[in-house]
PDB file with SEQRES, HELIX, SHEET and CRYST1 records, atoms N, CA, C and O in Angstrom:
SEQRES   1 A   60  MET ILE GLY LEU LYS GLN LYS LYS ALA HIS LEU ASN GLU          
SEQRES   2 A   60  ILE GLN ILE ASN GLY GLY ASP VAL ALA LYS LYS VAL VAL          
SEQRES   3 A   60  TYR ALA HIS SER PHE PHE LYS SER THR PRO LEU MET TYR          
SEQRES   4 A   60  PHE PHE THR ILE ASN VAL LEU LEU LYS VAL PHE VAL PHE          
SEQRES   5 A   60  VAL ARG LYS SER ARG LEU VAL ARG                              
HELIX    1 AA1 VAL A   21  SER A   34  1                                  14    
HELIX    2 AA2 LEU A   37  TYR A   39  5                                   3    
CRYST1    1.000    1.000    1.000  90.00  90.00  90.00 P 1           1          
ATOM      1  N   MET A   1      23.169   7.685  42.081  1.00  0.00           N  
ATOM      2  CA  MET A   1      23.355   8.801  42.953  1.00  0.00           C  
ATOM      3  C   MET A   1      22.108   8.976  43.816  1.00  0.00           C  
ATOM      4  O   MET A   1      21.288   9.863  43.577  1.00  0.00           O  
ATOM      5  N   ILE A   2      21.991   8.162  44.763  1.00  0.00           N  
ATOM      6  CA  ILE A   2      20.848   8.206  45.661  1.00  0.00           C  
ATOM      7  C   ILE A   2      21.062   9.321  46.682  1.00  0.00           C  
ATOM      8  O   ILE A   2      22.171   9.525  47.176  1.00  0.00           O  
ATOM      9  N   GLY A   3      20.000  10.025  46.985  1.00  0.00           N  
ATOM     10  CA  GLY A   3      20.072  11.064  48.002  1.00  0.00           C  
ATOM     11  C   GLY A   3      20.284  12.463  47.457  1.00  0.00           C  
ATOM     12  O   GLY A   3      20.202  13.436  48.207  1.00  0.00           O  
ATOM     13  N   LEU A   4      20.556  12.581  46.162  1.00  0.00           N  
ATOM     14  CA  LEU A   4      20.715  13.907  45.573  1.00  0.00           C  
ATOM     15  C   LEU A   4      19.356  14.428  45.143  1.00  0.00           C  
ATOM     16  O   LEU A   4      18.556  13.702  44.554  1.00  0.00           O  
ATOM     17  N   LYS A   5      19.109  15.678  45.441  1.00  0.00           N  
ATOM     18  CA  LYS A   5      17.827  16.273  45.090  1.00  0.00           C  
ATOM     19  C   LYS A   5      17.940  17.035  43.780  1.00  0.00           C  
ATOM     20  O   LYS A   5      18.987  17.596  43.458  1.00  0.00           O  
ATOM     21  N   GLN A   6      16.858  17.045  43.038  1.00  0.00           N  
ATOM     22  CA  GLN A   6      16.779  17.801  41.789  1.00  0.00           C  
ATOM     23  C   GLN A   6      16.587  19.268  42.123  1.00  0.00           C  
ATOM     24  O   GLN A   6      15.691  19.619  42.890  1.00  0.00           O  
ATOM     25  N   LYS A   7      17.421  20.124  41.554  1.00  0.00           N  
ATOM     26  CA  LYS A   7      17.256  21.559  41.749  1.00  0.00           C  
ATOM     27  C   LYS A   7      16.409  22.120  40.622  1.00  0.00           C  
ATOM     28  O   LYS A   7      16.593  21.763  39.458  1.00  0.00           O  
ATOM     29  N   LYS A   8      15.492  22.986  40.967  1.00  0.00           N  
ATOM     30  CA  LYS A   8      14.656  23.628  39.959  1.00  0.00           C  
ATOM     31  C   LYS A   8      15.347  24.885  39.458  1.00  0.00           C  
ATOM     32  O   LYS A   8      16.013  25.590  40.216  1.00  0.00           O  
ATOM     33  N   ALA A   9      15.180  25.148  38.185  1.00  0.00           N  
ATOM     34  CA  ALA A   9      15.750  26.358  37.602  1.00  0.00           C  
ATOM     35  C   ALA A   9      14.911  27.558  38.011  1.00  0.00           C  
ATOM     36  O   ALA A   9      13.683  27.489  38.055  1.00  0.00           O  
ATOM     37  N   HIS A  10      15.583  28.645  38.307  1.00  0.00           N  
ATOM     38  CA  HIS A  10      14.899  29.888  38.650  1.00  0.00           C  
ATOM     39  C   HIS A  10      14.846  30.743  37.398  1.00  0.00           C  
ATOM     40  O   HIS A  10      15.879  31.182  36.894  1.00  0.00           O  
ATOM     41  N   LEU A  11      13.651  30.976  36.902  1.00  0.00           N  
ATOM     42  CA  LEU A  11      13.468  31.712  35.656  1.00  0.00           C  
ATOM     43  C   LEU A  11      12.748  33.022  35.915  1.00  0.00           C  
ATOM     44  O   LEU A  11      11.848  33.111  36.750  1.00  0.00           O  
ATOM     45  N   ASN A  12      13.168  34.027  35.182  1.00  0.00           N  
ATOM     46  CA  ASN A  12      12.470  35.311  35.188  1.00  0.00           C  
ATOM     47  C   ASN A  12      11.955  35.548  33.789  1.00  0.00           C  
ATOM     48  O   ASN A  12      12.696  35.413  32.815  1.00  0.00           O  
ATOM     49  N   GLU A  13      10.688  35.899  33.684  1.00  0.00           N  
ATOM     50  CA  GLU A  13      10.087  36.121  32.371  1.00  0.00           C  
ATOM     51  C   GLU A  13       9.394  37.469  32.364  1.00  0.00           C  
ATOM     52  O   GLU A  13       8.657  37.817  33.287  1.00  0.00           O  
ATOM     53  N   ILE A  14       9.643  38.208  31.315  1.00  0.00           N  
ATOM     54  CA  ILE A  14       8.977  39.490  31.130  1.00  0.00           C  
ATOM     55  C   ILE A  14       8.234  39.415  29.809  1.00  0.00           C  
ATOM     56  O   ILE A  14       8.842  39.194  28.762  1.00  0.00           O  
ATOM     57  N   GLN A  15       6.929  39.598  29.852  1.00  0.00           N  
ATOM     58  CA  GLN A  15       6.113  39.513  28.645  1.00  0.00           C  
ATOM     59  C   GLN A  15       5.819  40.912  28.132  1.00  0.00           C  
ATOM     60  O   GLN A  15       5.409  41.791  28.890  1.00  0.00           O  
ATOM     61  N   ILE A  16       6.033  41.110  26.835  1.00  0.00           N  
ATOM     62  CA  ILE A  16       5.765  42.392  26.189  1.00  0.00           C  
ATOM     63  C   ILE A  16       4.681  42.162  25.153  1.00  0.00           C  
ATOM     64  O   ILE A  16       4.869  41.386  24.216  1.00  0.00           O  
ATOM     65  N   ASN A  17       3.552  42.829  25.313  1.00  0.00           N  
ATOM     66  CA  ASN A  17       2.411  42.644  24.416  1.00  0.00           C  
ATOM     67  C   ASN A  17       2.245  43.841  23.501  1.00  0.00           C  
ATOM     68  O   ASN A  17       2.674  44.950  23.819  1.00  0.00           O  
ATOM     69  N   GLY A  18       1.612  43.602  22.356  1.00  0.00           N  
ATOM     70  CA  GLY A  18       1.236  44.677  21.444  1.00  0.00           C  
ATOM     71  C   GLY A  18       2.355  45.101  20.521  1.00  0.00           C  
ATOM     72  O   GLY A  18       3.533  44.948  20.842  1.00  0.00           O  
ATOM     73  N   GLY A  19       1.979  45.636  19.369  1.00  0.00           N  
ATOM     74  CA  GLY A  19       2.959  46.145  18.417  1.00  0.00           C  
ATOM     75  C   GLY A  19       3.614  45.056  17.599  1.00  0.00           C  
ATOM     76  O   GLY A  19       3.311  43.872  17.745  1.00  0.00           O  
ATOM     77  N   ASP A  20       4.520  45.482  16.733  1.00  0.00           N  
ATOM     78  CA  ASP A  20       5.227  44.502  15.915  1.00  0.00           C  
ATOM     79  C   ASP A  20       6.501  44.049  16.628  1.00  0.00           C  
ATOM     80  O   ASP A  20       6.890  44.623  17.645  1.00  0.00           O  
ATOM     81  N   VAL A  21       7.144  43.016  16.087  1.00  0.00           N  
ATOM     82  CA  VAL A  21       8.282  42.386  16.741  1.00  0.00           C  
ATOM     83  C   VAL A  21       9.455  43.351  16.870  1.00  0.00           C  
ATOM     84  O   VAL A  21      10.138  43.356  17.894  1.00  0.00           O  
ATOM     85  N   ALA A  22       9.698  44.164  15.852  1.00  0.00           N  
ATOM     86  CA  ALA A  22      10.836  45.089  15.888  1.00  0.00           C  
ATOM     87  C   ALA A  22      10.706  46.081  17.044  1.00  0.00           C  
ATOM     88  O   ALA A  22      11.686  46.367  17.731  1.00  0.00           O  
ATOM     89  N   LYS A  23       9.504  46.602  17.257  1.00  0.00           N  
ATOM     90  CA  LYS A  23       9.286  47.546  18.355  1.00  0.00           C  
ATOM     91  C   LYS A  23       9.442  46.863  19.714  1.00  0.00           C  
ATOM     92  O   LYS A  23       9.933  47.474  20.663  1.00  0.00           O  
ATOM     93  N   LYS A  24       9.025  45.602  19.808  1.00  0.00           N  
ATOM     94  CA  LYS A  24       9.178  44.863  21.058  1.00  0.00           C  
ATOM     95  C   LYS A  24      10.648  44.649  21.389  1.00  0.00           C  
ATOM     96  O   LYS A  24      11.054  44.781  22.544  1.00  0.00           O  
ATOM     97  N   VAL A  25      11.446  44.318  20.374  1.00  0.00           N  
ATOM     98  CA  VAL A  25      12.875  44.094  20.594  1.00  0.00           C  
ATOM     99  C   VAL A  25      13.551  45.389  21.022  1.00  0.00           C  
ATOM    100  O   VAL A  25      14.375  45.381  21.937  1.00  0.00           O  
ATOM    101  N   VAL A  26      13.215  46.495  20.376  1.00  0.00           N  
ATOM    102  CA  VAL A  26      13.794  47.794  20.742  1.00  0.00           C  
ATOM    103  C   VAL A  26      13.412  48.162  22.174  1.00  0.00           C  
ATOM    104  O   VAL A  26      14.250  48.644  22.936  1.00  0.00           O  
ATOM    105  N   TYR A  27      12.154  47.936  22.540  1.00  0.00           N  
ATOM    106  CA  TYR A  27      11.708  48.241  23.903  1.00  0.00           C  
ATOM    107  C   TYR A  27      12.442  47.377  24.929  1.00  0.00           C  
ATOM    108  O   TYR A  27      12.904  47.887  25.950  1.00  0.00           O  
ATOM    109  N   ALA A  28      12.551  46.071  24.665  1.00  0.00           N  
ATOM    110  CA  ALA A  28      13.236  45.173  25.598  1.00  0.00           C  
ATOM    111  C   ALA A  28      14.704  45.562  25.736  1.00  0.00           C  
ATOM    112  O   ALA A  28      15.256  45.534  26.835  1.00  0.00           O  
ATOM    113  N   HIS A  29      15.333  45.924  24.625  1.00  0.00           N  
ATOM    114  CA  HIS A  29      16.738  46.335  24.665  1.00  0.00           C  
ATOM    115  C   HIS A  29      16.896  47.595  25.507  1.00  0.00           C  
ATOM    116  O   HIS A  29      17.814  47.682  26.323  1.00  0.00           O  
ATOM    117  N   SER A  30      16.018  48.566  25.321  1.00  0.00           N  
ATOM    118  CA  SER A  30      16.111  49.805  26.095  1.00  0.00           C  
ATOM    119  C   SER A  30      15.815  49.557  27.575  1.00  0.00           C  
ATOM    120  O   SER A  30      16.394  50.215  28.440  1.00  0.00           O  
ATOM    121  N   PHE A  31      14.918  48.613  27.870  1.00  0.00           N  
ATOM    122  CA  PHE A  31      14.601  48.292  29.264  1.00  0.00           C  
ATOM    123  C   PHE A  31      15.811  47.709  29.972  1.00  0.00           C  
ATOM    124  O   PHE A  31      16.158  48.137  31.073  1.00  0.00           O  
ATOM    125  N   PHE A  32      16.460  46.723  29.336  1.00  0.00           N  
ATOM    126  CA  PHE A  32      17.618  46.097  29.968  1.00  0.00           C  
ATOM    127  C   PHE A  32      18.842  46.997  29.945  1.00  0.00           C  
ATOM    128  O   PHE A  32      19.730  46.862  30.787  1.00  0.00           O  
ATOM    129  N   LYS A  33      18.897  47.912  28.990  1.00  0.00           N  
ATOM    130  CA  LYS A  33      20.024  48.837  28.925  1.00  0.00           C  
ATOM    131  C   LYS A  33      19.969  49.830  30.083  1.00  0.00           C  
ATOM    132  O   LYS A  33      21.008  50.219  30.616  1.00  0.00           O  
ATOM    133  N   SER A  34      18.769  50.241  30.472  1.00  0.00           N  
ATOM    134  CA  SER A  34      18.624  51.229  31.537  1.00  0.00           C  
ATOM    135  C   SER A  34      18.629  50.610  32.931  1.00  0.00           C  
ATOM    136  O   SER A  34      18.796  51.327  33.918  1.00  0.00           O  
ATOM    137  N   THR A  35      18.451  49.300  33.032  1.00  0.00           N  
ATOM    138  CA  THR A  35      18.402  48.624  34.324  1.00  0.00           C  
ATOM    139  C   THR A  35      19.644  47.757  34.486  1.00  0.00           C  
ATOM    140  O   THR A  35      19.910  46.911  33.633  1.00  0.00           O  
ATOM    141  N   PRO A  36      20.417  47.946  35.564  1.00  0.00           N  
ATOM    142  CA  PRO A  36      21.604  47.106  35.754  1.00  0.00           C  
ATOM    143  C   PRO A  36      21.206  45.650  36.003  1.00  0.00           C  
ATOM    144  O   PRO A  36      20.215  45.376  36.680  1.00  0.00           O  
ATOM    145  N   LEU A  37      21.985  44.725  35.451  1.00  0.00           N  
ATOM    146  CA  LEU A  37      21.665  43.303  35.589  1.00  0.00           C  
ATOM    147  C   LEU A  37      21.735  42.833  37.036  1.00  0.00           C  
ATOM    148  O   LEU A  37      21.046  41.882  37.406  1.00  0.00           O  
ATOM    149  N   MET A  38      22.546  43.477  37.854  1.00  0.00           N  
ATOM    150  CA  MET A  38      22.635  43.069  39.253  1.00  0.00           C  
ATOM    151  C   MET A  38      21.314  43.303  39.991  1.00  0.00           C  
ATOM    152  O   MET A  38      21.107  42.758  41.075  1.00  0.00           O  
ATOM    153  N   TYR A  39      20.428  44.104  39.414  1.00  0.00           N  
ATOM    154  CA  TYR A  39      19.095  44.291  39.986  1.00  0.00           C  
ATOM    155  C   TYR A  39      18.301  42.989  39.916  1.00  0.00           C  
ATOM    156  O   TYR A  39      17.502  42.700  40.807  1.00  0.00           O  
ATOM    157  N   PHE A  40      18.519  42.204  38.861  1.00  0.00           N  
ATOM    158  CA  PHE A  40      17.787  40.953  38.659  1.00  0.00           C  
ATOM    159  C   PHE A  40      18.569  39.721  39.103  1.00  0.00           C  
ATOM    160  O   PHE A  40      17.980  38.748  39.573  1.00  0.00           O  
ATOM    161  N   PHE A  41      19.887  39.757  38.957  1.00  0.00           N  
ATOM    162  CA  PHE A  41      20.701  38.565  39.161  1.00  0.00           C  
ATOM    163  C   PHE A  41      21.798  38.839  40.180  1.00  0.00           C  
ATOM    164  O   PHE A  41      22.138  39.992  40.444  1.00  0.00           O  
ATOM    165  N   THR A  42      22.344  37.784  40.743  1.00  0.00           N  
ATOM    166  CA  THR A  42      23.455  37.903  41.677  1.00  0.00           C  
ATOM    167  C   THR A  42      24.741  37.485  40.991  1.00  0.00           C  
ATOM    168  O   THR A  42      24.716  36.985  39.867  1.00  0.00           O  
ATOM    169  N   ILE A  43      25.854  37.686  41.657  1.00  0.00           N  
ATOM    170  CA  ILE A  43      27.156  37.335  41.094  1.00  0.00           C  
ATOM    171  C   ILE A  43      27.263  35.811  40.971  1.00  0.00           C  
ATOM    172  O   ILE A  43      26.696  35.074  41.777  1.00  0.00           O  
ATOM    173  N   ASN A  44      27.994  35.354  39.959  1.00  0.00           N  
ATOM    174  CA  ASN A  44      28.248  33.934  39.680  1.00  0.00           C  
ATOM    175  C   ASN A  44      26.995  33.177  39.256  1.00  0.00           C  
ATOM    176  O   ASN A  44      26.893  31.976  39.506  1.00  0.00           O  
ATOM    177  N   VAL A  45      26.055  33.842  38.631  1.00  0.00           N  
ATOM    178  CA  VAL A  45      24.860  33.198  38.097  1.00  0.00           C  
ATOM    179  C   VAL A  45      24.923  33.286  36.583  1.00  0.00           C  
ATOM    180  O   VAL A  45      25.159  34.360  36.029  1.00  0.00           O  
ATOM    181  N   LEU A  46      24.717  32.175  35.920  1.00  0.00           N  
ATOM    182  CA  LEU A  46      24.748  32.135  34.464  1.00  0.00           C  
ATOM    183  C   LEU A  46      23.484  32.776  33.909  1.00  0.00           C  
ATOM    184  O   LEU A  46      22.374  32.477  34.351  1.00  0.00           O  
ATOM    185  N   LEU A  47      23.665  33.652  32.945  1.00  0.00           N  
ATOM    186  CA  LEU A  47      22.543  34.365  32.344  1.00  0.00           C  
ATOM    187  C   LEU A  47      22.392  33.915  30.904  1.00  0.00           C  
ATOM    188  O   LEU A  47      23.322  34.048  30.108  1.00  0.00           O  
ATOM    189  N   LYS A  48      21.238  33.390  30.569  1.00  0.00           N  
ATOM    190  CA  LYS A  48      20.931  33.003  29.199  1.00  0.00           C  
ATOM    191  C   LYS A  48      19.731  33.810  28.748  1.00  0.00           C  
ATOM    192  O   LYS A  48      18.734  33.916  29.461  1.00  0.00           O  
ATOM    193  N   VAL A  49      19.834  34.369  27.575  1.00  0.00           N  
ATOM    194  CA  VAL A  49      18.740  35.161  27.034  1.00  0.00           C  
ATOM    195  C   VAL A  49      18.244  34.472  25.780  1.00  0.00           C  
ATOM    196  O   VAL A  49      19.018  34.220  24.856  1.00  0.00           O  
ATOM    197  N   PHE A  50      16.979  34.171  25.744  1.00  0.00           N  
ATOM    198  CA  PHE A  50      16.365  33.534  24.591  1.00  0.00           C  
ATOM    199  C   PHE A  50      15.349  34.489  23.990  1.00  0.00           C  
ATOM    200  O   PHE A  50      14.548  35.091  24.704  1.00  0.00           O  
ATOM    201  N   VAL A  51      15.388  34.621  22.693  1.00  0.00           N  
ATOM    202  CA  VAL A  51      14.413  35.433  21.987  1.00  0.00           C  
ATOM    203  C   VAL A  51      13.635  34.494  21.082  1.00  0.00           C  
ATOM    204  O   VAL A  51      14.206  33.861  20.193  1.00  0.00           O  
ATOM    205  N   PHE A  52      12.349  34.406  21.306  1.00  0.00           N  
ATOM    206  CA  PHE A  52      11.496  33.545  20.505  1.00  0.00           C  
ATOM    207  C   PHE A  52      10.600  34.413  19.634  1.00  0.00           C  
ATOM    208  O   PHE A  52       9.963  35.350  20.114  1.00  0.00           O  
ATOM    209  N   VAL A  53      10.562  34.094  18.368  1.00  0.00           N  
ATOM    210  CA  VAL A  53       9.672  34.781  17.439  1.00  0.00           C  
ATOM    211  C   VAL A  53       8.723  33.731  16.894  1.00  0.00           C  
ATOM    212  O   VAL A  53       9.150  32.729  16.320  1.00  0.00           O  
ATOM    213  N   ARG A  54       7.442  33.966  17.077  1.00  0.00           N  
ATOM    214  CA  ARG A  54       6.444  33.003  16.632  1.00  0.00           C  
ATOM    215  C   ARG A  54       5.631  33.638  15.517  1.00  0.00           C  
ATOM    216  O   ARG A  54       5.134  34.756  15.646  1.00  0.00           O  
ATOM    217  N   LYS A  55       5.506  32.908  14.430  1.00  0.00           N  
ATOM    218  CA  LYS A  55       4.675  33.364  13.323  1.00  0.00           C  
ATOM    219  C   LYS A  55       3.296  32.737  13.473  1.00  0.00           C  
ATOM    220  O   LYS A  55       3.166  31.528  13.663  1.00  0.00           O  
ATOM    221  N   SER A  56       2.285  33.563  13.387  1.00  0.00           N  
ATOM    222  CA  SER A  56       0.924  33.035  13.463  1.00  0.00           C  
ATOM    223  C   SER A  56       0.340  32.961  12.059  1.00  0.00           C  
ATOM    224  O   SER A  56       0.655  33.777  11.193  1.00  0.00           O  
ATOM    225  N   ARG A  57      -0.501  31.985  11.859  1.00  0.00           N  
ATOM    226  CA  ARG A  57      -1.156  31.796  10.564  1.00  0.00           C  
ATOM    227  C   ARG A  57      -2.636  32.085  10.714  1.00  0.00           C  
ATOM    228  O   ARG A  57      -3.250  31.776  11.736  1.00  0.00           O  
ATOM    229  N   LEU A  58      -3.184  32.673   9.696  1.00  0.00           N  
ATOM    230  CA  LEU A  58      -4.620  32.936   9.708  1.00  0.00           C  
ATOM    231  C   LEU A  58      -5.376  31.655   9.387  1.00  0.00           C  
ATOM    232  O   LEU A  58      -5.050  30.955   8.428  1.00  0.00           O  
ATOM    233  N   VAL A  59      -6.370  31.357  10.182  1.00  0.00           N  
ATOM    234  CA  VAL A  59      -7.175  30.158   9.978  1.00  0.00           C  
ATOM    235  C   VAL A  59      -8.479  30.582   9.326  1.00  0.00           C  
ATOM    236  O   VAL A  59      -9.176  31.469   9.820  1.00  0.00           O  
ATOM    237  N   ARG A  60      -8.799  29.944   8.219  1.00  0.00           N  
ATOM    238  CA  ARG A  60     -10.032  30.291   7.506  1.00  0.00           C  
ATOM    239  C   ARG A  60     -11.140  29.362   7.884  1.00  0.00           C  
ATOM    240  O   ARG A  60     -12.257  29.498   7.384  1.00  0.00           O  
TER     241      ARG A  60                                                      
END                                                                             
């Protein structure tokens, strides 16, 4: 398929710092609940939501 260009994915990322994971999830849920999705996205756009939880280990 010569001549086809690679399309880059358009990503939106919101970083929430501080507190424990449960409070971050509640805050993110309340943020998206109060804001209509059409504010961020247009019609016919696939929306994928990923939640990553990372455990950190103490290094001695």
